[in-house]
C-alpha positions as CSV (number, residue, x, y, z in Angstrom):
1,X,91.0,137.2,113.2
2,X,87.4,138.3,113.4
3,X,86.1,140.3,116.4
4,X,82.3,140.7,117.1
5,X,81.4,144.1,118.6
6,X,78.0,144.2,120.2
7,X,76.5,147.6,121.3
8,X,73.1,149.2,120.8
9,X,74.8,152.6,120.2
10,X,75.9,152.6,116.5
11,X,78.4,155.5,116.9
12,X,80.3,153.6,119.7
13,X,80.3,150.4,117.6
14,X,81.8,152.3,114.7
15,X,84.5,153.8,116.8
16,X,85.6,150.4,118.3
17,X,85.4,148.7,114.9
18,X,87.5,151.5,113.3
19,X,90.2,151.1,116.0
20,X,90.3,147.3,115.5
21,X,90.4,147.4,111.7
22,X,93.2,150.0,111.9
23,X,95.3,147.4,113.7
24,X,94.6,144.6,111.2
25,X,91.6,142.9,112.8
26,X,88.4,142.0,110.9
27,X,85.2,143.1,112.6
28,X,81.5,142.3,112.6
29,X,78.9,144.2,114.6
30,X,75.4,143.7,116.1
31,X,73.1,146.1,117.9
32,X,71.4,143.5,120.0
33,X,72.5,140.3,121.9
34,X,69.9,138.1,120.0
35,X,71.3,139.2,116.6
36,X,74.9,138.6,117.9
37,X,73.9,135.0,119.0
38,X,72.5,134.3,115.5
39,X,75.8,135.4,114.0
40,X,77.8,133.3,116.4
41,X,75.8,130.2,115.6
42,X,76.5,130.7,111.9
43,X,78.9,127.9,110.9
44,X,80.4,130.0,108.2
45,X,81.6,132.8,110.5
46,X,84.7,132.3,112.6
47,X,84.5,134.8,115.4
48,X,87.5,134.7,117.7
49,X,86.6,137.4,120.3
50,X,83.5,139.2,121.5
51,X,83.4,142.8,122.8
52,X,80.0,143.7,124.3
53,X,78.3,146.5,126.0
54,X,76.6,145.7,129.4
55,X,73.4,147.8,129.2
56,X,71.4,146.8,126.2
57,X,67.7,146.3,125.4
58,X,66.1,142.8,125.4
59,X,69.1,141.0,126.9
60,X,71.9,142.8,128.9
61,X,75.6,142.0,128.5
62,X,75.8,139.7,131.5
63,X,72.9,137.5,130.2
64,X,74.4,137.6,126.7
65,X,77.8,136.4,128.1
66,X,76.2,133.6,130.1
67,X,74.2,132.5,127.0
68,X,77.3,132.5,124.8
69,X,79.3,130.3,127.2
70,X,76.3,127.9,127.6
71,X,76.8,127.0,123.9
72,X,79.2,124.1,123.6
73,X,81.2,125.3,120.6
74,X,81.4,128.9,122.1
75,X,82.3,128.1,125.7
76,X,86.0,129.0,125.3
77,X,85.6,132.2,123.2
78,X,87.2,135.2,124.9
79,X,84.7,137.8,126.0
80,X,85.3,141.4,127.0
81,X,82.9,144.0,128.4
82,X,83.0,147.6,127.2
83,X,81.1,149.7,129.7
84,X,81.0,152.8,131.9
85,X,80.1,150.6,134.9
86,X,83.2,150.2,137.0
87,X,82.2,149.2,140.6
88,X,83.4,146.0,142.3
89,X,79.8,144.6,142.1
90,X,79.8,145.2,138.3
91,X,83.2,143.5,137.9
92,X,82.0,140.5,140.0
93,X,78.9,140.2,137.8
94,X,81.3,140.2,134.8
95,X,83.3,137.3,136.2
96,X,80.1,135.4,137.2
97,X,78.8,135.6,133.7
98,X,82.1,134.3,132.3
99,X,83.9,137.4,131.0
100,X,87.7,137.6,130.7
101,X,88.3,141.3,130.8
102,X,86.6,144.7,131.2
103,X,87.4,148.0,129.4
104,X,85.9,151.3,130.5
105,X,84.1,153.7,128.2
106,X,85.1,155.9,126.5
107,X,87.5,153.4,124.9
108,X,91.2,154.3,124.7
109,X,92.9,152.9,121.6
110,X,96.1,151.7,123.2
111,X,94.3,150.2,126.1
112,X,91.8,148.3,123.8
113,X,94.5,146.9,121.5
114,X,96.6,145.8,124.5
115,X,93.7,144.0,126.0
116,X,92.6,142.4,122.7
117,X,96.2,141.1,122.2
118,X,96.3,139.7,125.7
119,X,92.9,137.9,125.3
120,X,94.0,136.3,122.1
121,X,97.1,135.0,123.9
122,X,95.0,133.9,126.8
123,X,92.7,132.0,124.4
124,X,95.7,130.2,122.8
125,X,97.0,129.2,126.2
126,X,93.6,128.0,127.2
127,X,93.2,125.8,124.2
128,X,96.7,124.2,124.5
129,X,96.3,123.5,128.2
130,X,92.7,122.3,128.2
131,X,93.7,118.7,127.7
132,X,96.4,118.9,130.4
133,X,93.9,120.4,132.8
134,X,91.4,117.6,132.3
135,X,94.1,115.0,132.9
136,X,95.3,116.9,136.0
137,X,91.7,117.1,137.3
138,X,91.3,113.3,136.9
139,X,94.5,112.7,138.8
140,X,93.5,115.1,141.6
141,X,90.1,113.4,142.1
142,X,91.8,110.0,142.2
143,X,94.3,111.2,144.8
144,X,91.4,112.2,147.1
145,X,90.5,108.6,147.6
146,X,93.9,107.7,149.1
147,X,94.5,110.5,151.5
148,X,92.6,112.1,154.4
149,X,92.0,115.8,154.7
150,X,94.0,116.1,157.8
151,X,96.9,114.2,156.3
152,X,96.9,116.5,153.2
153,X,97.0,119.6,155.4
154,X,99.9,118.3,157.5
155,X,101.8,117.2,154.4
156,X,101.3,120.7,152.9
157,X,102.8,122.3,156.0
158,X,105.9,120.2,155.5
159,X,105.8,120.6,151.7
160,X,105.4,124.4,151.7
161,X,108.6,124.8,153.8
162,X,110.5,123.1,150.9
163,X,109.4,125.7,148.3
164,X,112.4,127.7,147.0
165,X,110.4,130.6,145.5
166,X,106.9,131.9,145.0
167,X,106.3,130.0,141.8
168,X,107.4,126.7,143.4
169,X,105.2,127.5,146.4
170,X,102.1,128.1,144.2
171,X,102.8,124.9,142.3
172,X,102.8,122.9,145.6
173,X,99.6,124.7,146.7
174,X,97.7,124.0,143.4
175,X,98.7,120.4,143.6
176,X,96.8,120.2,146.9
177,X,93.8,122.3,145.9
178,X,93.3,120.3,142.8
179,X,93.1,117.2,144.9
180,X,90.0,118.7,146.4
181,X,88.7,119.4,142.9
182,X,89.1,123.1,143.4
183,X,90.0,125.7,140.7
184,X,92.1,128.5,142.2
185,X,94.1,131.6,141.5
186,X,96.7,133.1,143.9
187,X,97.9,136.7,144.6
188,X,101.2,137.0,146.5
189,X,102.6,140.4,147.5
190,X,106.4,140.1,147.7
191,X,106.8,143.4,149.6
192,X,107.0,145.5,146.4
193,X,104.3,144.3,144.0
194,X,101.5,141.8,143.5
195,X,102.3,138.6,141.7
196,X,99.5,136.4,140.3
197,X,99.5,132.6,139.8
198,X,96.9,130.2,138.4
199,X,96.4,126.4,138.6
200,X,96.0,126.1,134.9
201,X,95.4,129.2,132.7
202,X,96.7,132.7,133.0
203,X,95.0,134.9,135.5
204,X,92.6,137.1,133.5
205,X,93.0,140.9,134.0
206,X,89.4,141.2,135.3
207,X,90.1,138.4,137.8
208,X,93.3,140.2,139.0
209,X,91.3,143.3,139.6
210,X,88.6,141.5,141.6
211,X,91.2,139.7,143.8
212,X,93.1,143.0,144.4
213,X,90.0,145.0,145.1
214,X,88.6,142.3,147.5
215,X,91.8,141.9,149.5
216,X,90.5,144.2,152.3
217,X,87.1,142.5,152.5
218,X,87.9,140.3,155.5
219,X,89.5,136.9,156.0
220,X,86.8,135.1,153.9
221,X,85.0,137.0,151.2
222,X,82.2,134.9,149.5
223,X,80.4,135.8,146.3
224,X,78.4,133.2,144.5
225,X,80.4,130.0,144.1
226,X,83.6,131.9,144.8
227,X,85.5,132.5,148.0
228,X,88.6,134.7,148.5
229,X,90.8,133.9,151.5
230,X,92.7,137.0,152.5
231,X,96.0,137.3,154.4
232,X,98.4,140.3,154.7
233,X,100.8,138.8,152.1
234,X,98.4,136.8,149.9
235,X,94.9,136.2,148.7
236,X,93.6,132.8,147.4
237,X,90.6,132.8,145.1
238,X,88.6,129.6,144.9
239,X,86.3,129.7,141.9
240,X,84.1,126.6,142.4
241,X,83.1,126.3,146.1
242,X,80.4,123.6,146.7
243,X,77.7,126.0,147.9
244,X,75.0,123.4,147.4
245,X,76.5,121.2,150.1
246,X,76.7,123.2,153.3
247,X,78.6,120.5,155.2
248,X,81.3,120.1,152.6
249,X,81.4,123.9,152.2
250,X,82.1,124.5,155.9
251,X,84.7,121.7,156.0
252,X,86.5,123.2,153.0
253,X,86.6,126.7,154.5
254,X,88.3,125.2,157.7
255,X,90.8,123.3,155.5
256,X,91.5,126.4,153.4
257,X,92.1,128.5,156.5
258,X,94.7,125.9,157.7
259,X,96.3,125.8,154.3
260,X,96.5,129.5,154.0
261,X,98.2,129.8,157.5
262,X,101.0,127.5,156.2
263,X,101.1,129.5,153.0
264,X,101.4,132.8,154.8
265,X,104.2,131.5,157.0
266,X,106.3,130.3,154.1
267,X,105.6,133.5,152.1
268,X,106.9,135.6,155.1
269,X,110.1,133.5,155.2
270,X,110.7,133.8,151.4
271,X,110.1,137.6,151.6
272,X,112.6,137.8,154.5
273,X,115.1,135.8,152.5
274,X,114.7,138.2,149.5
275,X,115.1,141.3,151.8
276,X,118.2,139.9,153.4
277,X,119.7,139.1,150.0
278,X,118.8,142.6,148.8
279,X,120.4,144.1,151.9
280,X,123.6,142.0,151.4
281,X,123.9,143.2,147.8
282,X,123.2,146.8,148.8
283,X,126.0,146.7,151.5
284,X,128.4,145.0,149.0
285,X,127.6,147.7,146.4
286,X,128.4,150.4,149.0
287,X,131.7,148.6,150.0
288,X,132.7,148.1,146.4
289,X,132.0,151.8,145.6
290,X,134.0,152.9,148.6
291,X,136.9,150.6,147.6
292,X,136.8,152.0,144.0
293,X,136.9,155.6,145.4
294,X,139.8,154.8,147.8
295,X,141.7,152.9,145.1
296,X,141.3,155.7,142.6
297,X,142.3,158.3,145.2
298,X,145.3,156.3,146.2
299,X,146.5,155.9,142.7
300,X,146.1,159.6,142.1
301,X,148.2,160.4,145.1
302,X,150.9,158.0,143.8
303,X,150.9,159.7,140.4
304,X,151.1,163.1,142.0
305,X,154.1,162.0,144.2
306,X,155.8,160.8,141.0
307,X,155.2,164.1,139.3
308,X,156.5,166.1,142.3
309,X,159.7,164.1,142.5
310,X,160.3,164.3,138.8
311,X,159.8,168.1,138.9
312,X,162.1,168.5,141.9
313,X,164.8,166.4,140.2
314,X,164.7,168.4,137.0
315,X,164.8,171.8,138.9
316,X,167.8,170.7,141.1
317,X,169.7,169.3,138.0
318,X,169.2,172.7,136.4
319,X,170.1,174.7,139.5
320,X,173.2,172.9,140.8
321,X,175.6,174.1,138.1
322,X,174.8,177.7,138.8
323,X,175.3,177.5,142.6
324,X,179.1,177.6,142.4
325,X,179.5,174.6,144.8
326,X,182.7,172.8,145.4
327,X,182.8,169.4,143.6
328,X,182.7,167.5,146.8
329,X,179.7,169.4,148.1
330,X,178.0,169.0,144.7
331,X,178.6,165.2,144.9
332,X,177.3,165.0,148.4
333,X,174.1,166.8,147.4
334,X,173.6,164.5,144.4
335,X,174.1,161.5,146.7
336,X,171.4,162.8,149.1
337,X,169.0,163.3,146.2
338,X,169.6,159.7,144.9
339,X,169.0,158.3,148.3
340,X,165.7,160.3,148.5
341,X,164.6,159.0,145.1
342,X,165.5,155.4,146.0
343,X,163.4,155.7,149.2
344,X,160.5,157.2,147.2
345,X,160.7,154.4,144.7
346,X,160.6,151.8,147.5
347,X,157.5,153.4,149.0
348,X,155.9,153.5,145.5
349,X,156.4,149.8,144.9
350,X,155.4,148.9,148.4
351,X,152.2,150.8,147.7
352,X,151.5,148.5,144.7
353,X,151.0,145.6,147.2
354,X,148.2,147.6,148.8
355,X,146.6,148.1,145.4
356,X,146.7,144.4,144.8
357,X,144.8,143.9,148.1
358,X,142.1,146.3,146.9
359,X,141.8,144.5,143.6
360,X,141.6,141.1,145.2
361,X,138.9,142.3,147.6
362,X,136.9,143.9,144.7
363,X,137.3,140.6,142.8
364,X,135.7,138.6,145.6
365,X,132.8,141.1,145.9
366,X,132.2,140.9,142.1
367,X,132.1,137.1,142.3
368,X,129.5,137.1,145.0
369,X,127.3,139.8,143.4
370,X,127.4,138.7,139.8
371,X,128.2,135.0,139.5
372,X,124.5,134.0,139.5
373,X,123.8,136.5,136.7
374,X,126.7,135.6,134.5
375,X,128.2,132.3,135.5
376,X,130.4,132.0,132.4
377,X,132.1,135.3,133.2
378,X,135.7,134.9,134.2
379,X,136.1,137.5,136.9
380,X,139.6,136.3,137.9
381,X,140.9,137.1,134.3
382,X,139.2,140.5,134.4
383,X,140.8,141.4,137.7
384,X,144.2,140.0,136.5
385,X,144.0,142.3,133.4
386,X,143.1,145.2,135.6
387,X,146.1,144.6,137.9
388,X,148.4,144.4,134.9
389,X,147.2,147.7,133.6
390,X,147.5,149.4,137.0
391,X,151.1,148.2,137.3
392,X,152.3,150.0,134.2
393,X,153.3,153.2,136.2
394,X,157.0,153.5,136.8
395,X,158.9,156.1,138.6
396,X,162.4,156.6,137.0
C-alpha cells in the first residue's frame, strides 16, 4: 500500500518515509500541497493514505485536506495530520477539514505505525459499510414522515429503558438520531473508562480526543456544523447540525436535550447494575476464599489429630509390656484405649459431613460466579471429584 507524505521540510519527510518503508509500506513524497494534488489526480498512482504537515507555503494542511475530500474519487481516502500544533482549536480545525487522525511532531515510530494500521482498518470498514449507511439513511428519512418529534422522544424514553447494555442503548439511540438525518458519535463513561460508539463507522482517534476534551465545555458545545451535548456520564456528538436553518436548529437542540436526559437516566441504571454485580462477585470471592481457608484448616486439624492418636497408640503398645502390669489391668487399659480410638474415629467421620457442607456451598458459589463465563463446565462433576479425593483419609 502506498502512502503519500506531504511536508515542506525534506528532512522530516525522509524520516517519516524511512519509518513507513521499514514496516513494508511504499511511499511517495511532495513538498507542497499543489504538487501532492497533482500526484493524487494521476490515475496511475494508487495512494491509500495521506500524511500531511499543517503549516506549509501556498496552501496549508487544512486547506489541502478540504481540497482532497472535495474531489469525488478521493473523498474517502484516510488523512492524517503530522504537526506540532496540539491545541483543541487545532484539532477541531483538523476534524472540520476532514482529517481522521493527528500525530504530534517529532514523530514516534511505534505511534506512527499504530495509527497508520488503524486508519487502514478504518478505511476498509468505511468502504464496506458505505452502502449500508446510504440505505439506513434513506430508511431514516422515510421514517420521519410517519412520526412526530414528540412521539419519537416519548418512544425513546420507553425504548431506552429496554436496553440491556451500552451497545444496545447506543444502537437504539442511533436509530432515533438517524430518523432526523443526523450523523452522531457517542461517548459513555461506565465509571471506569470512556467507551465510544458510532452510528456507522468507527469513531476516529481524533474525534475521540475532541469529544473527550470538550466534555467540560458546558451542556451544549457548538463548533461549526457540530454540536456536543455533555452529561456527567456521556457526551453525544452531532456532526451535521442544520446551522443554515435557525428554527430547525433550535428545535433539534431541544429534542436532543430531551433525548440525552433519557439516555443519562438509562446509563445511570446500567452503571448501577454493573456495580451491584461487581459487588456481589467481590463478596462471593471473599466468602469463597474464607471457606477455602476454613476447609483447609479443618482438614489440617483432622490430619494432625490422626497423627497424634497414631503416635500415642504406638508409644503405649511399646510401653505396656515393660510396665509389669497384671494381665487383668493390662486388658482393662487396652480396652480403654480401644474405646478412645473408636470415639475419635466416630468424630473424624462425623467431621466429613461438615466437609461435605463446605464443598456443597463452594460448588453453589462457583456456579453463580462462573456459569456465564464457561456454561459448558460441569461444576458438579468437579466438586464430586474433589469430595472423593478428600474422603481418602482413613484413621486405622
